N, C-alpha and C positions, 0 to 999 in steps of 0.2 A: 399695804404695798408688797409685803412679803408674799401674801397669798396671790397677788396678781402676777408675780414673776417667778413663782416657786416651782421647785421640782424635788424629786425624791432621791433616794440613795442610788449610787452608781453601781454598775455591774461590769467589771473589767476582768483582767487576767492577773493582776498583781495586788499585793497588800502592803501594809505599812506597820513598822514597829516604832513606838514612841514611848517616852518615859522621862524620868528625872533622876539625876545623880546627885547624892548628898553625902555629907560626912555623918559621923556618929551622932552629932547634935541636931541633925536635920537641916543644916545650912547648905545652900546650893553650892556645888563645885563648878566653877566657871572654867571652861576650856578643857574639860575632861574628854577623853577620846572613847567613843563607843564604836566597835567594829563588829561586823558579821564575819566570824572566823571562816577562813577558806575562800573568801570572796573579796572584791574590791569595794564593797558597800560599807559605808561608815559615816559618822558625823561627829561634831564637837558640840558640847553643851553651851548654851547661851548664858546670859546674866542671871537667869533664874534656875540654872542647872538643867533646863529642858533640852531634849534632843528629839529628832525624828529621822527615820531612814525610810525612804519611799522606794517604789518600783521593785519590790521583792516578789518573785514568783512564789506561789503557795508551796510550802515545804517546811521541814523542821530544821532549825538553825541553832548554832551555838553563838551567843552574844557575849562579847568581852568588853568590860569597862575598865579604863586605866587612867592614871594621872601621875605626874611626877611627884614623888614624895608620898604616894598612897599605894596601898597594895591593890593589885588588879584582881578582878573577880570575873568568873565566867558562868554563864547560865546556859547549859545545854538543853536541847529539846524544846526551844521556843518555837511554837507553831504559828506560821503565817497563813492566814485565810484570805481568799480573794475578797477585795473591797472592804476589808475590815481592819481596824487598828488594834494590834496586839500591844498591850501595855507591859513594859518591862522596866521596873525601877531598880536602882542600885544604891547601896550604902557602902562607901569605901572606908577602909580603916587606915589610919596614918602609920607610916613607917613599917608596913607589913612586907614580908618578902614572899616571892613566888606568886603563884596564881591560886586563888581560892575558888573552888567550884561550889556553887550554891544550888540548892534544890529549888526547882521552879514549880510553883503551885499556881493553879488557875491561869497558866500561860495562854491557854486557848480562849480565855475570856468567857466564863460562864455568863456574866452580864456584859453584853456587847453594847456599851454605851453609845457608840457612834452609829448603830443600826437603828433606823427609825421605822422599819417596816418588817414584814414577815419574810425571813430568809432561812432556808433549810440547806445546810452545807453538809455534804457527805464526802469524806476524804477517802483516799485509796485504802487505808487500813480497814476502814469500815466496810468498803465494797468487797474486800477479800473475804470477810467473815459472813456477810449477809447472803441469804439464798436468792440471789438475783442473777439474771442472765444478760442484762443490758440496761441501758439508760432508762427505758420505759419502766422497768421494774422498780428502779430507784425512785423515780418521780411519782409513781402511783402510790407509794407508801407514805407520802408526805401529807400533812394536814391540809384539808380543803380540796383534795383530789377525789373524784369519783371516776369509775371505769365502767363504761357501758359498751358491750360488744367489742371489747378490745380498744376502745377509743377513750382517751383521757380528757376529762373536763375539769378545768380549774375554777374553783369557786363559782360553779353554776354557769360558766360560759359555754358557748358552743364549741364543737370540735374545731380544731384549726386555730384557736385563739391563744395557744401556747407556742411561743417561738423558741426554737432550739438554736443555740450558738455554739460554735467550736472555736476556741481561742479568740473570742470577741467578734467573730464573723458569722452572719446568719447562714444556716444550711437548710433553709426551707425551700420546698418546691413551690414556686409562685402560682402554678396552675391549679393546685388543690390545697395549698396551705397545710402541708404536712412535712415531717422531717425527711429530707432527701438523702442525707449522708449517714452511712453506718460507721460508727466508731467502735472498734474492738474494745472490750472492757480492759484489756491489758494496756491500752493506750491512755487511759483516763487517770489523771492525777487528782482531780477534784471535780465534783458536780455541785452547783448551787442552784436552788430553785426559789424563785421569787414570785409571790402571788399577791401581796398586798400593795405593791408599788415597786417600780423599777426605774432605773436611771435614765437621764436625758440622752445618754449616748446610744440608747436603743429605742427605736420606735417600731411602728407597725405591729404592735402586739396589744391585745386587750386584756387578757386574763393572766398571763404569766410569762416568765423568761426562765429557760433552762440553760445555764451557762456552763459548758464543759471545757475544762482546762486540761490539755494533754501533757503527758510527761516529757521531760527533757533529760538528755543524757548527762551523767555526772563525770567526775574526774577519774573514775575507775570503772572497769567493766562490770556490768550486772546482767544477769540472765534469769528469766523465769518462764516456765512452761506449765500449762495446765491442760488436762484432757478430762472431759466428762463423757461417759458413754454407757449405753445399754444395748447396742446393736451387736449381739453376740455372734451372729453369722458373719458379718463383715469383718469383725475382729478375729475370726477364726476359732472362737471358743465353742461353736456349735455348728453342726452340719445340717441338721434337719429343722432348725428353728428359723423363723423369719418374722419380719415385722407385722405380718398379717395376723399372727397369733394374738389372742387377747391376754390381758393381764398387765402387771406393773411395768413390763419392759416393752410394751407394744409399740411405743413411739419409735423404736429403732433409731436412737439418736447417737451421733458422735459430734462432739464440740471440742475443738482444739484451739487453744490460745497460746501465743508465744511472744516474747519480747526480749530484745537484746539492746543494751545501751551502754554508752561510755564514750571515750575519745574516738573521734572520727579517724579511721586508720590511715587514709591517704595523706591528709595534711599532718597527722601526728607522727607517723612512722615512715611511710613510703617516701614522701618528698624530702624529709631530713636525711634519709639514707642516700638520696641522690644529690645532697648538698644544697637543697633549697629549703630554707627555714622561714615559715610564715609567722608573722607576729601574732600574738594572741592565743586564744583557746578555741578548739573546734570539737563539738560534741554531736552525738547522733543518738536517735532512739528509733528502732525499727520494731514494729508490731504487726502481727498477723492473726487471722482467725479463719478456721474452716468449720463449717456447720453442715451437717447432713441429718435428715430425718425421713423415716419411712422408705428407706432404700434410695434416697437421693433423687437423681434425675433419670431413673430408669423408666422403661416402658410401662411397667405395671406398678405404679406408685401407690403405696398404701401407708399412710402415716396414722394419725389419730382419726382420719376420715378417708374414704376412698379418694384417690387422686390427690392426696395431701402430701406427697413426697416433696422434699425441698433440699436444695444444695446451694450454699452460699460460700463465697470466698471474699475476704476483705483484708485490707492492710494499710498501714500508714508508715511514712518515713518522715522524721523531723530532724532537721539539721540546725544546730544552734552555734552560731559563729560569733566570737568576741574578738575582733581584730585589735580592740583597745579597751581599757577598763570602762570607758564611757559609751561604747558602741556595742550593740547587740543586734544580730540579724538572725531571724528564723526563716527557714525554707521548709515547706511542708508539702507532702503529696499524699493523696488518699485515693484508693481504688476499691471498688466493690462490684461484684458480678454475682448473679444468681439465677436459678431456674426453679420456679415454684408451680406446683400443680394447682389448678383452680378447683376448689372444693365447693360443691353445691348439692345438697342432699336431694332437692327436688329433681335433679337430673341423675345423680349418681345411683340412687336406689334402683333405677331402671336397668342398671348394668351389672348389679351385684346381687347375690343371693345370700341371705343371712339367716342364722337360726334365731331362736327366741332371745339369746343373749347377745345378738348382734356380732357373733364371732365370724370373721371373714376367713374363708378357706381358700387355698390356691385355685380350686376349680370353680369358685363362685362366679367368676367372670365368664360370660358366654363364650364357648370355645371359638377361637379364631378371631376374636375381637378384643378391643382394648378401650379403656376409658379415654385415652387420648384422642379417640375418634370423635368424642362427643363434647368433652370439656376442654376449653382452651388452656394453654400453658402461659404463665407469665415469665417473661425474660427481663432481667434488670441489668443495666450496665452503667455505672456511675464512676466519675472521677473528678478530682479537684486538685488544683495546685495553688499555693499561696505563698506570699512573701511578707515579712514584717521587719521593720526597722525601729529599734528603740534607741534614741540618741539622748544621753544625759547631758544637759546643758550646764547644770550646776548641781550642787547637793540638794537643791530644792525644786528643780525643774527638769522635766524630760518630755520629749516628743516621741509619739508613736505614729508610724505610717504603715498601713496594711493594704494589701491587694490580694484578691482572690478571684480565680476563674474556675467555674464549676459547670460540669455537664451531667445531667441526669436523664436517663432514658429508660422507659419501661414499655413493654409490648405484650399484648395478648395475641397468640397465634393459634389457629386451629390446625389440625393435622390434615395434610393432603394425601389421600390414598395413593396418588401417583408418585409419592416420594417426599418424605420430610415434612417440615412445617411450612405453612405459607409465610414467606418472609419478604414479599414484595412490598414496596411503598406505593400507596395510591394517594392521588391528590384530589380526587373527586369521586362522587358516587358512581358516575357513569363508568369510570375506569374500573372501580371495584366490582360493579355488577357485571362487567364483561367477563370477569373471572368467576365461573361457576364450577367448583370442584365436583367431581362425580360423587353422588350421594349413595351411601350403602345403608340398607335397612335390614334389621334383623327380623326374626319370625314374628315378633310382637308388633312390628310396624314402627319401631323407634329408629330415627336416623342415626347412622353410625359415623358419618363424615359429612363435611360441608357445613356451610353456615345454616343454623337451624334455631328455631324459637321454641321455648318451653313456657307454658303458663306458669306465672309466679317466679320465673327464673330469668332475670334480665342479664343474660350473658352476652358480652360483646365478642363475637367470633373473630373480629379483627380490630385492634386498637393499637395506636402508637402515640407516645408522648415523648418529645425530645426537646429539652430546654438547655439553653446556654446562658450563663449568667456571669457578668463581670462586676465585681464590687470593689470599691476603694474607699478608704477613709484616712483621715489624719486627725490626731488628738494631741493636745498639749495639756500637761498637768503641772501645776506649780503650787508648792506649799509656801504661800506668801509669808506666813509666820506660824506660830504655834496654834493660832485660832482659825486660820482660813486656808483651805485647800481648794484652789480654783481649777476647773477643768472645762475645756471648750473644744469643739471639733466640727468637722464637716465630713460628709460622706455622699457617695453617689453610686447608683446601680443602673446597669443597662442589661436588657433582656432580649434574647432571641428565642421565641417560643413557637413550637410547632405541635399540632394535635390533629389526629385523624381517627375517626371511629365510625363503625357501621353496625347497626342493629336492625336486622330484619324482624319485624314483629308480625302479629297475626293480621289477617285481612289484607295482606299485600303491602302493608305500611312499612316504610323504611325510615329509621331515625339515625341521626348522627350528623357528621359533617367534617369539613377540613378547614383549619384556620392557622394562620401564622401572624404573629404580632411582634412589635419591637418597642414596648413601653420603656420608660426610664423613670427613675425616682431619685430624689436628693433630699438632704437634710442638713441643718446646722443647729448647734445647741451650745448652751453655756450653763454651768452649774457651780455652786459653791457649797463646800462642806465646812460649816462653822462649828468649832468645838470649844466650848467654854466649860468651866468647872460645874456649872449648874444646868447647862442646856446645850444640846447638840442640835443643829438645824441643817437639814439637807434641802437646798433650794435651787431651782433652775427653770429653764424654759427651752423648748424644742420647737423648731420650725421644719415642716415636711412639705414636700410637693410630690405629686404624681402626674406625669404626662403620659396619657394612654397612647399618644402618637397615632391617632386613628382619625381618618378623614372620610370614612364611608358610613357615616351615621345619618339615617334619614331625617330630613327636616321635620317631617310629620310622621310619627310612629303609627298613626291611624291610616296612613296611605304610604307604605314604606317602599314598594317596588313597582317597577314599570311592567305592565302586563306583557306577556310573551317573552320575558327574559328569564335567564337562569343564573344562579350564583356563578361568579367568574366572568360573566359578561360585563363589559365596562360600563354599561348603562343599566345594570340590574337595580341598584339603589336609586330611588327617586329623589332628586334634589339633595345629594349628599352634602353634609357639612362636617367640619372638623370638631371633634370633642374638645371641650375646654380643659385646661389644666386644673388640678384640684390642690388646694392648700389647706394646711391645718396647723394650728398652734396648740401646744400641750403644756400648760402650766401645772406644776405639782409642788407640794411641800411636805416635809416630814420633820417631826420634832421628837426628841428623846430627852426626858427629864429624869435624871437620877434622884430618887426620893431619899434613899439611904444608900449605904455601900452595897446593899443586897437587893434593892428594889428600884426598878426603872419603869416609868410611864412613857409609852410611845404612841404617836399619832401620825397619820399620813392622810393626805387628800390629793387627788390628782385626776386629770383627764387623760384617758388612754384611747388611742384610735388604731384602726387597722384597715388597710385596703382590702376590699373583697378579693377573693381568689381571682386570678387572671382568667380562669376558665369561665367565670360568670361575667367577665367583661367582654370576652371574645368568642366563646364557644357557641356558635350560632349567629354571630354578628353579621355573617354573609347573607342572612335571611333565606336559608334553605327551608322553605315552608312545605316540605314533603311530609307525608304522614298525616294522620287525623288530628294529633294533638302536639304540634311542634312547639319547642321551647327556643326562645331567641335570647341571646346575651344582650347586655346593655353596657356599652363602653363608656357611658356617661354616669355610671354609678358613683355616689359619694362614699367617702370612708365611713365605716361603722365606728361608733364612739361609745365609750364607757366612762362614766363619772363614778369614782369609787373612793371610799374612805374606810379607815379602820382605826380602832383605838384599843390599846391593850396594856397589860402590866406584866412585868417579869419579876419573879421572886426567887432568890437563891437561898435554898435551905441550908446547904453546907458547901464544902469546897467542890463537891462533885454533882450536886443535884439542883436542877432548875425547873421551875414551873412557869409557863407562859400562857396567859389567857387573853384572847383577842376576839373582838367583835367586829363585823364588817358589813358593809352595804354597797351594792352596785346598782346603778341605774343605767340601762343599756338602751341606746337609740340608734336608728338608722340601720338596723339589721336587714340583710337582704331577704326579700320576699318576692312574690310573683303577682302579676296582674294579668287578666285576660284582655286582649286588645282585638277588637273586630275591625278588620280592614275591608270587609264587605258585609252584606246583610247576613250571610251564612258562613263566612270563613273567619277564623280567629287564630291567634297564636298567644302563647304566654311569654312574658318577658320579665326579667328581673328588675326589681325596683328597691329603693330604700324605704320599706314600708312597715317594718316589724320593730318590736321593742321587747324588753324584758326587765326584770328586776330580781335581785338575789340578796338575801339577808341571812346572816348566820353568825356562828361563834365557833371558835376553835380552842381547844385545851391541849397543851403539849407538855409532857413530862420527860425530862432527859436526865439520866444518871450516867456520868462518865465512868469508865472502867476503874474500879476500886475493889480491893478484896476479892479479886477474880471475876467479878460480874458487873454487867452494865445493862441499862434498860432505856429504850426509847419507845414512848407511847403517845398517841394522839387521838383525840375524839373531835369530830366535827358535826355540828348541827347546822343545817342550812335548808332554806326554802327557795327554790328556783321556779319562777313563774314568767310567763310571757304569752304572746299571742300565738306563736307556733314554735315548734322545735326544729324545724328545718325549712329551708327556702323553697322546698317543693310542696309544702303542705297545701297551699292554695291550689296548686296545679292538680294535686291528687283529689282535692275536694271538688274542683270543677269537673274532673273526669267522672267522679262518682255521683255528680248531681247534687252535692250537699251545699249548704249555705256556708259561705266563708265566715269563720268566727270573728267577732268583734270584741270579745272579752278575754281576760287572762285565763290561763289554765296551767296546771303543773307541767313543767317541761319533762321530756322523756328521761332525762338524767337526774330528776329531782329525787335524790336519795337522802332521806331526812336525817339518818344517823349513820355515821361510819366510824369505825374504830380500827386502828392499826397498832400493834404492839410487837416489839422485837426485844427478846431477852437473849443476852450473850453471856456465856460462862467460859472462861479461858484461863488456863494455868500457864504462866510464862516459863521460860527455860530456867531450870535450876530450882524451881519452887514446887510446892505441893508435898503430899505425903511421900515418905522415903522408905525404901526397903534396904536397910543398911545405909550406905552413903548415896544410893541411887534414887533420884526423884522419879518414881515409877509413873507418875501421871503428867510429867512436864510435857508441854506441847499439846495437851488435850484441849479441844474446844467443842462447844455445843451451842448452836444458835437455833432458837425457836421463833418463828414468825407467824403471827396470828392476825387475821383480819375479819371484820364483821361489817355487814351492810344491811340496812333495812331495805324493804322491797321497792323496786322501781315501779312507776305507774304504767298502766296501759289502758287503752280505750276498749270498752265493751263493744262487741260486734252486734249487729242487727238490733239497734235500739228503736227501730221503727220511727225515726225522725230524720228530717233533712238537716237538722241542727243538733247533732249528737253531742253528748257530754264528753269532752276530751280528757283522757287520762284520769278517769274517775275510779279506776280499780287499781289494786296493788298486788304485785307478786310477793311470794314469801321472802323472808329474810335469808341472807346467805352468810356462810362462814367458811373460812379456809385456814388450814394450819400446815406449815412447812417446817421441816426439820433438816438441819445441816450439822453433821458431826465430822470432826477431823482430828487427826493426830499427826503432829510434826515430829520428825526424827532428824537429829543433827548428826552429820557425818563430816567432820572437818569443816571446810568452807561451804559444803553443799547441804541444803535443807530439803528433805523429802516431806511431802504432805499427802497423807492418805485421807480420802474424803468420801462421804456418803451423803446424798441429798435425797430426801423423800418429799415429794410434792403431794398435796392433799393427803396428809398423814392419816387421817381418820376415814379416808375414802368417802367423804360426804358428797351427796348428790344435790347440787344446787341448781335451781332453775335460772338460767341466764337469759332466756328469750322464749317467745312463744312462736310455734310454727303456725298456729291458727287460733286467734283470740276466741272465735265462736266455738271451736272444738274444746278449748280449755274450760269454758263455763257450761258446756253442754252436759245433759244427763243421758249418757249413752246406756248405762246399765239399768235405768228405770227406777232407781231408789228414791227419786224425788230431790236429790241433791246433785250439785255440779260434780263432775268427775275430777276436775282440775288436772286433766291430762295435757301437758304442754306439747306432746309430740305430733299432734295433728293427724290428719287422715293418712299421711304417708309414714307414720310411725317413726318420726325423725329422732334418733337418739342423741343428736348433737345440740339439742336445746339445753342439755345438761352440761355442767362443767366436766372437765376431763377426770377420769378415774385416777386412783393412786398410781404414781409413777416413781420409780426408784432409779437413781443415777449414781454411778460410782466414778470417783475421780482420783487422779494422781497429779501432784504438783511437784516440780523440781525448781529450786532457786539457789543461785549463788551470786 
């Protein structure tokens, strides 16, 4: 019965402290008071001396236990982690005076007995020391993650199967299932990544959840600012240097992060000065980020690749209002804008001249012309606003209500030689084709402006995606007793999605289309966290629905349109019907069994589902059958589903060292595929269907050593095998186009990286410690962090096999390795802390093959020695099949 209604561990934005208060003989103290110092959170012990305090944001707290006739005790530095129970027991002494401060050991819980699945938590202190530039860097270093062409795959799943959350709300772009909101690193309080199972409060994810909890302002002001840079010309340190020069500073980067938090000044100071005193507390946290690479958004952008310049600005504002001890209100806003040069070597090489070392010189571009005439520029403009209410009903129950409105927009624009970028919005092909910008050709015959097509370069000269999303949810959490924590909730989402793209191809074919859709989704869930001395069980059930809200689906896909009509005509679709709503139940269960005080066995099993990206539901659903090989969306797609389980054991060697060994298996069904549909004897189109499958099996080994004696270590190893019928929903389409036979057997997936290793070593000397010169600790504040990764080779398909049924991914690329070094020295000057930093990426300047420009060229024998040359650069000599060369960044941080 538990298996039928079960669910796994939750993923929220708060944690819990629980424990027991006893006297010196181990007898329970009934009615003792346990408080979180500096807050209104607290509890009294029951008949067994047990207490619990729920709804605590992740942070470090001081806990005080007291009782009449007993001496009080305080435990500073008790760490609360999202969704986890921190155990804090007290033994009070009779007739003691004052407050005794006790040393907290293992307060972060090396053995997390209430966690039944794989969860990787990275706090703000860890983020500050690691060589990471964003959330993706943090996630990619966790066990079970592989990265192929910059895309993260969790435990063998496809791209887009990891859902990113910010303060409990999804920030995914529904059109393509990717992270839509940029969160500055300075805004992050904690990041937790779940891969083996995740809670009923979150759905629409198959492989993982990344839950980002943002910082809140405290009762006093704090400020921190960090800048990383190696763009010497922009900073004024050099006049004749620029980002086109080769070497470790070629990226020409400036990255500035800042944050200020504390009491909200209007309600705290201004209004009281005017005689208006508002009850409660009001806090704020303001963060911002500016990022520039390769000259930013200039006309002649050169980053690590021609036309690779980039410029981004993002920021967040979070207000925390506490009008009463039992009421908390969060108001948040996020904004991000950017301009990114589109980089594609198949096109860029035609416009630049390089020497044998690929060094770009200022006169390499043909005089009078610019790369912006040929390659589109991506413009991004996103924002979101959200509100949250947490109402404490009692010491054991609280309610959370959240609402979020988000807009994300991205555009590709080509340059119009008559002035500026093309920025008109078009609703149909006919409107777009009426605009034919003047084309400019150079002496080699390459077009310099206007929409154009290059072989092997699928560049959209005009594209716009504009999504509006409204999400709301309400959750109730109740600690019924010491054994049961019950949580239930409902949520709903409404979407307004718009997409237009145009791709002129060879032979006069034009691909793309325009669509707008208004789908909606909803869910309800219930889950119970049962904590007993010998067993912890996380169990629950989730119900989801999807309403595509689409009534122009052809009754017969083999006869979809009326002859003589075009998309947009009211009678274009033949016998249109409304697509049915889709429903899904997700049962899951997780167990944790403490074997000894240092060993825990954990197991989880669950069903996880995900709606295909809205682009595959609606992009082409108007049946624009232009072009020789059109692709049509399918608004009647079912959700994709994964059934997964894992089993593992955790062993704690000492107070700071933990080993976790976990095995896992995933059975994936209903993946989106394509089929060819003939609507006449000679005409066909491809449409998306739920026709693919896959399976993944593997094991993970993680070793964690908390900071002790100046050093800490986090390392993980993953072995996995990822197989399936295809690696992408387009594979059948590409095979039909090539005239090959559609495979009916499993093959290794593109991201099947058999072995991966990540290791992070940190050495740090705290303030006032380390070797001394006289009375001065000469190395206090010194820190060194080394991050190393290894990956076995990804598979690829041998070209020209002379068969209509080639072997897929039968070859392997070489293994890869990367080392990064981050060194810093903190200097304290009164209340201000300065942090001098240096970050070296690809420390040993290793050249790893990341991709192949041409599979046939890679295995060809060009020099005639009888052996393959293994040259990944292809006929165009593409240097960017390799990883980036060594880069050095210098940083300065200020904090008070």
